[in-house]
C-alpha positions as CSV (number, residue, x, y, z in Angstrom):
1,M,-10.2,47.9,-54.1
2,I,-9.5,44.2,-53.8
3,R,-5.9,44.8,-55.0
4,S,-5.4,47.4,-52.3
5,T,-6.8,45.1,-49.6
6,L,-4.6,42.2,-50.8
7,S,-1.5,44.5,-50.7
8,Q,-2.2,45.6,-47.2
9,W,-2.6,41.9,-46.0
10,L,0.6,41.0,-47.8
11,L,2.5,43.8,-46.0
12,I,1.1,42.7,-42.6
13,F,2.2,39.1,-43.3
14,L,5.7,40.1,-44.3
15,F,6.0,42.2,-41.1
16,F,5.2,39.2,-39.0
17,L,7.7,37.0,-40.9
18,I,10.4,39.5,-40.0
19,T,9.6,40.6,-36.5
20,V,8.4,37.3,-34.9
21,P,11.6,35.2,-35.5
22,A,13.8,38.1,-34.3
23,S,11.7,38.4,-31.1
24,V,11.9,34.7,-30.5
25,A,15.7,34.8,-31.1
26,G,16.1,37.6,-28.6
27,E,14.0,35.8,-26.0
28,G,16.2,32.7,-26.6
29,A,19.4,34.6,-26.1
30,S,18.0,36.2,-22.9
31,A,16.9,32.8,-21.6
32,A,20.3,31.4,-22.4
33,G,22.0,34.2,-20.5
34,Q,19.7,33.7,-17.5
35,G,20.4,29.9,-17.7
36,L,24.2,30.5,-17.6
37,S,23.9,32.9,-14.6
38,Q,21.6,30.5,-12.8
39,T,23.9,27.5,-13.5
40,L,26.9,29.4,-12.1
41,K,24.9,30.4,-9.0
42,Q,23.8,26.8,-8.4
43,A,27.4,25.5,-9.0
44,R,28.8,28.0,-6.4
45,Q,26.0,27.0,-3.9
46,A,26.7,23.3,-4.4
47,W,30.4,23.7,-3.9
48,K,30.1,25.8,-0.7
49,S,27.5,23.5,0.8
50,G,29.9,20.5,0.3
51,D,28.0,18.9,-2.6
52,I,31.3,18.5,-4.6
53,E,30.1,16.2,-7.4
54,N,27.1,18.3,-8.2
55,G,29.2,21.4,-8.0
56,L,31.7,20.0,-10.5
57,K,29.0,19.0,-12.9
58,L,27.2,22.4,-12.8
59,A,30.5,24.4,-13.0
60,E,31.6,22.4,-16.1
61,E,28.2,23.0,-17.6
62,A,28.4,26.7,-16.9
63,R,32.0,26.8,-18.4
64,K,30.8,25.1,-21.7
65,L,27.8,27.5,-21.9
66,A,30.1,30.5,-21.3
67,I,32.6,29.4,-24.0
68,S,29.8,28.8,-26.5
69,Q,28.2,32.2,-25.8
70,K,31.7,33.9,-25.7
71,K,31.1,35.3,-22.2
72,T,34.6,35.6,-20.8
73,V,33.6,36.9,-17.3
74,E,31.3,33.9,-16.7
75,E,34.0,31.5,-18.1
76,A,36.5,32.9,-15.6
77,E,34.0,32.5,-12.8
78,A,33.3,28.9,-13.8
79,C,37.0,28.1,-14.0
80,R,37.5,29.6,-10.6
81,I,34.9,27.3,-9.1
82,L,36.4,24.2,-10.9
83,A,40.0,25.1,-9.8
84,E,38.9,25.6,-6.2
85,I,37.1,22.2,-6.2
86,W,40.1,20.4,-7.7
87,Y,42.6,22.3,-5.5
88,N,42.9,19.5,-2.9
89,R,41.9,16.6,-5.2
90,D,43.9,16.9,-8.4
91,W,46.7,19.6,-8.6
92,N,47.1,19.3,-12.4
93,K,43.5,19.9,-13.1
94,A,43.4,22.8,-10.7
95,L,46.4,24.3,-12.4
96,S,44.8,23.9,-15.8
97,F,41.7,25.7,-14.7
98,Y,43.7,28.5,-13.0
99,D,45.6,29.0,-16.3
100,E,42.3,29.2,-18.3
101,E,40.9,31.6,-15.7
102,N,44.1,33.7,-15.9
103,Q,43.7,34.1,-19.7
104,C,40.1,35.2,-19.2
105,R,41.1,37.7,-16.6
106,K,43.8,39.0,-18.9
107,E,41.3,39.4,-21.7
108,I,38.8,41.4,-19.6
109,G,41.6,43.4,-17.8
110,D,40.9,42.0,-14.4
111,Q,44.3,42.5,-12.8
112,K,43.1,41.5,-9.3
113,G,41.9,38.2,-10.7
114,Q,45.1,37.7,-12.5
115,S,47.1,38.3,-9.3
116,Y,44.9,35.8,-7.5
117,C,45.4,33.1,-10.2
118,Y,49.2,33.5,-10.3
119,N,49.2,33.2,-6.5
120,S,47.0,30.1,-6.3
121,S,49.0,28.5,-9.1
122,G,52.2,29.2,-7.2
123,L,50.9,27.5,-4.1
124,L,50.0,24.4,-6.1
125,L,53.4,24.4,-7.9
126,K,55.1,24.7,-4.5
127,R,53.2,21.7,-3.3
128,K,54.4,19.8,-6.4
129,G,58.0,20.7,-5.6
130,L,58.3,22.9,-8.7
131,Y,59.9,25.7,-6.7
132,Y,61.3,27.7,-9.6
133,E,57.9,27.8,-11.4
134,A,56.2,28.6,-8.1
135,L,58.6,31.6,-7.4
136,K,58.0,32.8,-10.9
137,A,54.2,32.7,-10.4
138,F,54.5,34.5,-7.0
139,F,56.6,37.2,-8.6
140,N,54.0,37.7,-11.4
141,S,51.3,37.9,-8.8
142,L,53.3,40.6,-6.9
143,R,54.1,42.6,-10.1
144,I,50.4,42.7,-11.0
145,A,49.3,43.5,-7.4
146,E,51.6,46.5,-7.3
147,T,49.6,48.0,-10.3
148,L,46.1,47.7,-8.8
149,P,44.4,51.1,-8.5
150,N,42.4,50.3,-5.4
151,P,44.7,50.9,-2.4
152,K,43.0,48.2,-0.1
153,K,43.0,45.6,-2.8
154,R,46.5,46.4,-3.8
155,C,47.7,46.2,-0.3
156,H,46.0,42.9,0.3
157,R,47.3,41.2,-2.9
158,I,50.9,42.5,-2.2
159,S,50.7,41.1,1.3
160,V,49.6,37.6,0.0
161,A,52.2,37.5,-2.7
162,S,55.0,38.8,-0.5
163,F,54.1,36.3,2.2
164,N,54.3,33.4,-0.2
165,I,57.6,34.6,-1.7
166,A,59.0,34.9,1.9
167,S,57.8,31.3,2.6
168,L,59.6,30.0,-0.5
169,Y,62.8,31.9,0.3
170,D,62.7,30.3,3.8
171,T,62.5,26.9,2.1
172,F,65.5,27.8,0.0
173,S,67.4,28.9,3.2
174,F,67.6,32.5,1.9
175,Y,66.6,33.7,5.4
176,H,67.4,37.4,5.1
177,N,65.5,37.7,1.8
178,S,62.7,35.8,3.5
179,L,62.5,38.2,6.4
180,R,62.4,41.2,4.0
181,Y,59.3,39.8,2.2
182,Y,57.7,38.8,5.5
183,K,58.1,42.4,6.7
184,M,56.6,43.7,3.5
185,S,53.6,41.5,4.1
186,M,53.3,42.4,7.7
187,E,53.4,46.2,6.9
188,C,50.6,45.7,4.4
189,E,48.5,43.9,7.0
190,R,49.2,46.7,9.5
191,R,47.9,49.2,7.0
192,L,44.8,47.2,6.5
193,N,44.4,46.9,10.3
194,H,44.3,43.1,10.0
195,L,45.8,42.3,13.4
196,G,45.2,38.6,13.1
197,D,47.2,38.4,9.8
198,V,49.9,40.7,11.3
199,Y,50.5,38.2,14.2
200,G,50.2,35.3,11.7
201,V,53.2,36.7,9.8
202,M,55.1,37.3,13.0
203,A,54.7,33.6,13.9
204,D,56.3,32.6,10.6
205,M,59.0,35.2,11.0
206,A,59.8,33.6,14.4
207,V,60.5,30.3,12.6
208,T,63.0,32.1,10.2
209,F,64.7,33.9,13.2
210,R,65.1,30.5,14.8
211,K,66.8,29.2,11.7
212,L,69.1,32.2,11.8
213,G,70.0,31.4,15.4
214,E,68.4,34.7,16.7
215,Y,66.5,32.9,19.4
216,E,65.5,36.0,21.5
217,K,63.8,37.5,18.5
218,A,62.2,34.2,17.6
219,I,60.8,33.7,21.1
220,S,59.6,37.3,21.3
221,Y,57.7,37.2,17.9
222,A,56.2,33.7,18.5
223,S,55.1,34.6,22.1
224,Q,53.4,37.8,20.9
225,A,51.6,35.8,18.2
226,L,50.6,33.0,20.6
227,A,49.2,35.5,23.1
228,F,47.1,37.1,20.3
229,V,45.6,33.8,19.0
230,K,44.9,32.6,22.5
231,K,42.9,35.7,23.2
232,A,41.1,35.3,19.9
233,G,40.4,31.6,20.6
234,K,41.9,30.4,17.3
235,I,42.6,26.8,18.2
236,E,44.4,25.7,15.0
237,E,46.7,28.7,15.3
238,I,47.4,28.0,19.0
239,I,48.4,24.5,18.1
240,R,50.7,25.6,15.3
241,I,52.4,28.4,17.1
242,S,52.8,26.5,20.4
243,N,54.5,23.7,18.5
244,N,56.8,26.2,16.6
245,L,57.6,27.9,19.9
246,G,58.6,24.5,21.3
247,Y,61.1,24.1,18.5
248,I,62.5,27.5,19.3
249,Y,63.0,26.8,23.0
250,L,64.6,23.5,22.1
251,K,67.1,25.1,19.8
252,A,67.7,27.8,22.5
253,G,68.6,25.0,25.0
254,N,65.5,25.3,27.2
255,I,64.4,21.6,26.9
256,P,61.7,21.6,29.8
257,K,59.9,24.6,28.2
258,A,60.1,23.0,24.8
259,L,58.6,19.8,26.1
260,E,55.8,21.7,27.9
261,L,54.8,23.5,24.7
262,H,54.9,20.4,22.5
263,K,52.7,18.5,24.9
264,E,50.3,21.5,25.1
265,A,50.1,21.5,21.3
266,L,49.5,17.7,21.2
267,G,46.7,17.9,23.8
268,L,44.9,20.6,21.9
269,A,45.4,18.8,18.6
270,Q,44.0,15.5,20.0
271,K,41.0,17.4,21.5
272,N,40.4,19.3,18.3
273,Q,41.1,16.4,16.0
274,S,43.7,18.5,14.1
275,K,45.2,15.5,12.3
276,D,47.3,17.6,10.0
277,M,49.3,18.9,12.9
278,F,50.2,15.5,14.4
279,P,53.3,14.8,12.3
280,Y,54.8,18.2,13.1
281,I,54.1,17.7,16.9
282,Y,55.4,14.2,17.0
283,N,58.6,15.3,15.2
284,G,59.0,18.0,17.8
285,L,58.5,15.7,20.7
286,G,60.9,13.2,19.1
287,E,63.6,15.9,18.9
288,V,63.0,16.8,22.6
289,Y,63.3,13.3,23.8
290,F,66.4,12.7,21.7
291,K,68.0,15.7,23.4
292,Q,67.0,14.2,26.8
293,G,68.7,10.9,25.8
294,K,65.4,9.0,25.8
295,Y,66.1,7.4,22.4
296,R,63.5,4.7,22.4
297,K,60.8,7.3,23.1
298,A,62.2,9.6,20.5
299,L,62.2,6.8,17.9
300,D,58.5,6.0,18.6
301,Y,57.5,9.6,18.1
302,Q,59.5,10.0,14.9
303,L,58.1,6.8,13.5
304,N,54.6,8.1,14.2
305,A,55.4,11.4,12.5
306,L,56.7,9.5,9.5
307,Q,53.6,7.4,9.3
308,L,51.3,10.4,9.2
309,C,53.4,12.8,7.2
310,K,52.3,13.8,3.7
311,D,54.5,16.8,3.2
312,D,58.0,16.4,1.6
313,E,59.3,19.5,3.4
314,L,58.6,17.9,6.7
315,L,59.7,14.5,5.6
316,M,63.3,15.7,5.2
317,P,63.8,16.7,8.9
318,I,61.9,13.5,10.0
319,Y,64.3,11.3,7.9
320,R,67.3,13.3,9.3
321,N,66.1,12.8,12.9
322,L,65.4,9.1,12.3
323,T,68.9,8.8,11.0
324,D,70.3,10.1,14.3
325,V,67.9,8.4,16.6
326,S,68.3,5.0,14.8
327,L,72.1,5.3,15.2
328,A,71.6,6.1,18.9
329,V,69.6,2.9,19.5
330,H,72.3,0.9,17.5
331,D,70.1,0.3,14.5
332,G,72.7,1.1,11.8
333,K,70.7,-0.6,9.0
334,H,67.7,1.7,9.4
335,S,69.9,4.7,10.0
336,I,71.6,4.2,6.6
337,E,68.2,3.7,5.0
338,Y,66.7,6.9,6.5
339,F,69.8,8.9,5.5
340,A,69.5,7.7,1.9
341,R,65.8,8.8,1.8
342,Y,66.8,12.1,3.4
343,K,69.5,12.6,0.8
344,D,67.1,11.7,-2.1
345,L,64.7,14.4,-1.0
346,L,67.5,16.9,-0.6
347,D,68.8,16.2,-4.0
348,K,65.3,16.3,-5.5
349,Y,64.4,19.7,-4.2
350,F,67.6,21.6,-3.2
351,S,70.5,20.4,-5.3
352,P,72.3,23.3,-7.0
353,E,72.4,21.2,-10.2
354,R,68.6,20.7,-10.2
355,F,68.0,23.0,-13.2
356,A,71.0,21.7,-15.0
357,K,69.5,18.2,-14.7
358,I,66.5,19.3,-16.6
359,E,68.7,20.2,-19.5
360,A,70.6,17.0,-19.1
361,L,67.4,15.1,-19.3
362,M,66.5,16.8,-22.5
363,N,69.9,16.0,-24.0
364,A,69.6,12.4,-22.9
365,F,66.3,12.1,-24.7
366,E,67.9,13.4,-27.9
367,L,70.8,11.0,-27.6
368,E,68.3,8.2,-27.0
369,Q,66.6,9.0,-30.3
370,K,70.0,9.0,-32.0
371,D,70.7,5.6,-30.4
372,K,67.5,4.3,-32.0
373,E,68.6,5.6,-35.4
374,I,71.9,3.9,-34.9
375,E,70.2,0.6,-34.2
376,L,68.1,0.9,-37.4
377,L,71.2,1.9,-39.4
378,R,73.6,-0.6,-37.9
379,K,74.0,-2.5,-41.2
380,D,74.4,0.7,-43.1
381,K,77.8,2.1,-44.1
382,R,77.0,5.5,-42.6
383,I,76.9,4.0,-39.0
384,R,80.5,5.2,-38.3
385,D,79.7,8.8,-39.4
386,L,76.5,8.8,-37.4
387,W,78.4,7.8,-34.2
388,Q,81.0,10.5,-34.9
389,D,78.2,13.0,-35.3
390,V,76.6,11.9,-32.0
391,L,79.9,12.2,-30.2
392,I,80.7,15.6,-31.6
393,L,77.2,16.7,-30.8
394,G,77.4,15.4,-27.3
395,F,80.8,17.1,-26.8
396,V,79.6,20.4,-28.2
397,M,76.5,20.2,-26.0
398,V,78.5,19.5,-22.9
399,L,81.0,22.3,-23.8
400,I,78.1,24.7,-24.4
401,F,76.5,23.7,-21.1
402,L,79.8,24.2,-19.2
403,L,80.4,27.5,-20.8
404,W,76.8,28.6,-20.0
405,M,77.3,27.6,-16.4
406,I,80.6,29.5,-16.1
407,S,79.1,32.5,-17.8
408,R,76.0,32.4,-15.6
409,Y,78.1,32.2,-12.5
410,R,80.4,35.1,-13.5
411,M,77.4,37.2,-14.5
412,K,75.7,36.6,-11.2
413,Q,78.9,37.5,-9.3
414,R,79.3,40.7,-11.4
415,M,75.7,41.6,-10.9
416,N,76.0,41.1,-7.1
417,R,79.0,43.4,-7.0
418,E,77.3,46.0,-9.1
419,L,74.1,45.8,-7.0
420,D,76.2,46.1,-3.8
421,S,78.0,49.1,-5.2
422,L,74.8,50.8,-6.3
423,S,73.2,50.2,-2.9
424,R,76.1,51.9,-1.2
425,H,76.8,54.9,-3.4
426,D,74.9,58.1,-4.3
427,P,74.1,57.8,-8.0
428,L,74.8,61.5,-8.7
429,T,78.1,62.2,-7.0
430,G,79.5,58.7,-6.6
431,L,80.1,59.3,-2.9
432,S,79.0,56.9,-0.2
433,N,75.4,57.1,0.6
434,R,73.9,57.5,4.1
435,R,73.7,53.8,4.8
436,D,77.3,53.1,3.6
437,V,78.7,56.0,5.7
438,M,76.9,54.8,8.8
439,E,78.3,51.2,8.4
440,K,81.8,52.5,7.9
441,T,81.6,55.0,10.7
442,R,80.4,52.4,13.2
443,L,83.5,50.3,12.3
444,E,85.8,53.3,12.6
445,H,84.2,54.2,15.9
446,A,84.7,50.7,17.3
447,R,88.4,50.8,16.1
448,S,89.0,54.2,17.7
449,I,87.7,53.0,21.0
450,R,89.8,49.9,20.8
451,N,93.0,51.7,19.9
452,K,92.2,54.8,21.9
453,N,92.6,57.0,18.8
454,P,90.6,60.2,18.1
455,L,87.7,60.2,15.5
456,T,86.1,63.4,14.2
457,I,82.9,63.9,12.2
458,C,82.2,66.9,10.0
459,I,78.9,67.8,8.3
460,C,78.8,70.6,5.7
461,D,76.0,72.2,3.8
462,I,76.0,74.3,0.6
463,D,75.0,77.9,1.5
464,L,71.9,79.2,-0.2
465,F,71.8,76.2,-2.5
466,K,68.1,76.7,-3.2
467,S,68.8,80.0,-4.9
468,V,71.2,78.2,-7.3
469,N,68.5,75.8,-8.3
470,D,65.9,78.6,-8.6
471,T,68.3,80.8,-10.6
472,Y,70.1,78.4,-12.9
473,G,67.9,75.3,-12.7
474,H,68.2,71.9,-11.1
475,Q,70.7,70.6,-13.7
476,A,73.0,73.4,-12.7
477,G,72.5,72.4,-9.1
478,D,73.5,68.8,-10.0
479,A,76.6,70.1,-11.8
480,V,77.6,72.0,-8.6
481,L,77.1,68.8,-6.5
482,I,79.2,66.8,-8.9
483,K,82.0,69.4,-9.0
484,L,82.1,69.6,-5.2
485,A,82.3,65.8,-4.9
486,G,85.4,65.9,-7.1
487,I,87.0,68.6,-5.0
488,F,86.3,66.6,-1.8
489,R,88.1,63.5,-3.2
490,D,91.1,65.6,-4.2
491,S,91.3,67.3,-0.8
492,F,91.2,64.4,1.7
493,R,93.1,61.3,2.5
494,E,92.1,57.8,1.2
495,T,91.4,56.7,4.7
496,D,88.8,59.5,5.2
497,I,85.2,58.6,4.7
498,L,83.3,60.9,2.3
499,G,79.5,60.8,1.8
500,R,76.4,62.6,0.6
501,W,74.3,62.9,3.7
502,G,71.2,64.2,1.9
503,G,70.2,67.0,-0.5
504,E,73.0,69.6,-0.3
505,E,74.5,68.1,2.8
506,F,77.8,66.1,2.9
507,I,79.5,64.3,5.7
508,F,83.2,63.6,6.3
509,I,84.7,61.1,8.8
510,F,88.3,61.6,9.8
511,P,89.9,58.5,11.5
512,E,92.8,59.1,13.9
513,T,92.3,62.9,13.7
514,D,91.2,65.2,16.5
515,S,88.8,68.2,15.9
516,F,91.7,70.7,15.5
517,G,93.4,68.6,12.8
518,A,90.0,68.1,11.1
519,K,89.4,71.9,11.2
520,E,92.8,72.6,9.6
521,S,91.9,70.3,6.7
522,V,88.3,71.6,6.4
523,E,89.5,75.2,6.5
524,K,91.7,74.6,3.5
525,L,88.8,73.0,1.7
526,R,86.5,75.9,2.5
527,K,88.9,78.4,1.1
528,R,89.4,76.4,-2.0
529,I,85.7,76.1,-2.7
530,S,85.2,79.8,-2.0
531,S,87.7,80.6,-4.8
532,T,86.3,78.0,-7.2
533,S,83.5,78.5,-9.6
534,V,81.4,75.9,-11.5
535,R,80.9,76.6,-15.2
536,F,77.5,75.6,-16.5
537,E,76.1,76.5,-20.0
538,G,78.5,79.5,-20.2
539,K,77.7,80.8,-16.7
540,E,80.0,80.9,-13.7
541,I,78.4,79.7,-10.5
542,K,80.1,80.4,-7.2
543,V,79.1,78.7,-3.9
544,T,80.3,78.6,-0.3
545,L,80.0,75.9,2.4
546,T,79.4,76.0,6.1
547,F,81.0,73.2,8.2
548,G,80.2,71.8,11.6
549,I,82.8,69.6,13.4
550,S,82.5,67.3,16.4
551,Q,85.1,64.9,17.9
552,C,83.7,61.6,19.0
553,D,84.6,60.7,22.6
554,I,84.7,57.1,23.9
555,E,81.6,57.4,25.9
556,V,79.6,59.2,23.2
557,S,77.7,57.3,20.5
558,I,78.0,57.9,16.8
559,D,74.4,59.3,16.6
560,T,75.2,61.8,19.4
561,C,78.4,62.8,17.7
562,I,76.6,63.4,14.4
563,S,73.9,65.4,16.2
564,K,76.7,67.6,17.7
565,A,78.3,68.2,14.3
566,D,74.8,69.1,13.0
567,E,74.4,71.6,15.9
568,A,77.8,73.1,15.0
569,L,76.7,73.4,11.4
570,Y,73.5,75.2,12.5
571,K,75.6,77.6,14.5
572,G,77.7,78.4,11.5
573,K,74.7,79.0,9.4
574,S,73.2,81.3,12.0
575,S,76.4,83.3,12.4
576,G,76.8,84.2,8.8
577,R,77.7,81.0,6.7
578,N,80.9,80.2,4.9
579,R,82.8,79.2,8.0
580,V,84.0,76.2,10.1
581,V,82.5,75.7,13.6
582,I,83.7,73.2,16.3
583,V,81.6,72.0,19.2
């Protein structure tokens, strides 16, 4: 009995030994998890309330806790807070935390977070003048954004990345590429019904149009954007867009209007204490007064702009303007000094050899190490051989670098030619595509008007082509299209324009040919095709074509002429197919 009681007590004791520590450990882990969440919450609140130092301390504490507990989501959130806090204080630290957050987002499959990190890193890299790295980051952001499953989030992230790519292209002076990405961003914002962002993009597009010399478009876009922000009461945007519109009017030659807008922007900036805008406005006013011949006044404003400017991109036009205005007031010494500073910035950010200099710097470092070895081995018999090795190495490196540059240039030229060809030709038939046909036709139309020569357009369509696809398959249909394209090339002159208009439709442009001459050529083609068959997988496929012809008169536009040819084609289809109809 005693043994039985002792055994029971022993079992109860062992049970407590096992369960109690486990329970305590579980409570400890739970408490730690609650502590991490609470610390993150407090860090976020401190940051948003402006308590930066406390926010930094708490966010760093939360990051260390998350790493120790292997909680990747919480680590990413802590890094986000730290990056945002350091964003305007220490760019390198902010970039470091964005990189760490990006790795965390990648581990947990958070593509939206990755896109955000790449975009934010790109903005910081752009501020640092690392344009190549910034563009690479923006492209990564765009690539990831395009894969997001949620349509709204995808559209928003694409808009942001596209806008930043456009802005960077504008900096590079690739204005047409810039406008293409701006339009992509604007279209996304339209889909999201974010009118404020739509007009914000339009305001930046206006600046790009100004740089292209398209002042009417620039004024239109900027005026629409300004009207919107005025109605919305967005003072900062009113200041920015008014100032930009002033630049546009200045370049367009309307100096009084430019002066009015710059003064309006200055008055609002002073009233609103928008100090960041002062250098941009002073620079604009300086340019206006320079155009008016008020050089002393222009110099004062440009010097004020220089004193307040913290942006290298703005410093370049300021230095350029100071070069001109100093010369105008007969201050050649300062003019030379400002020009030297302008050229330094230009070489730093926009020199074509910029990336080559990075390699040259690395090579110089290696040669420096060799020089040190030479100094240490100066009394050694091998010094001559070492110098010879260094010279050979340097020669080989220079030769490799030059060959690389030549190869890179040639490859770029070849790729540009191939891309241009691909963009202008139908990939299946090799004929001109719709865009290429329209460009060539407009040129021929202008020439026909100038020389008073006839120009005829013909559109043809394969009769009952759907039945070919349904009966023999789409590969057979492709074989028919390819065969017909070959017959077209053999049947017409080199001066005639041949193109695939869409689907089973083709278009032919006959320069210096009236409608009757075109009909004669087309009739021969129709008969040839009627008597020709396409062999596909042992089967003979016969097709016929219906043609519609229209001659372009001087007073008739290309689009109207094409429509008439299309009407003629429709008549031919309606009256039995396999025929040529003229309107």
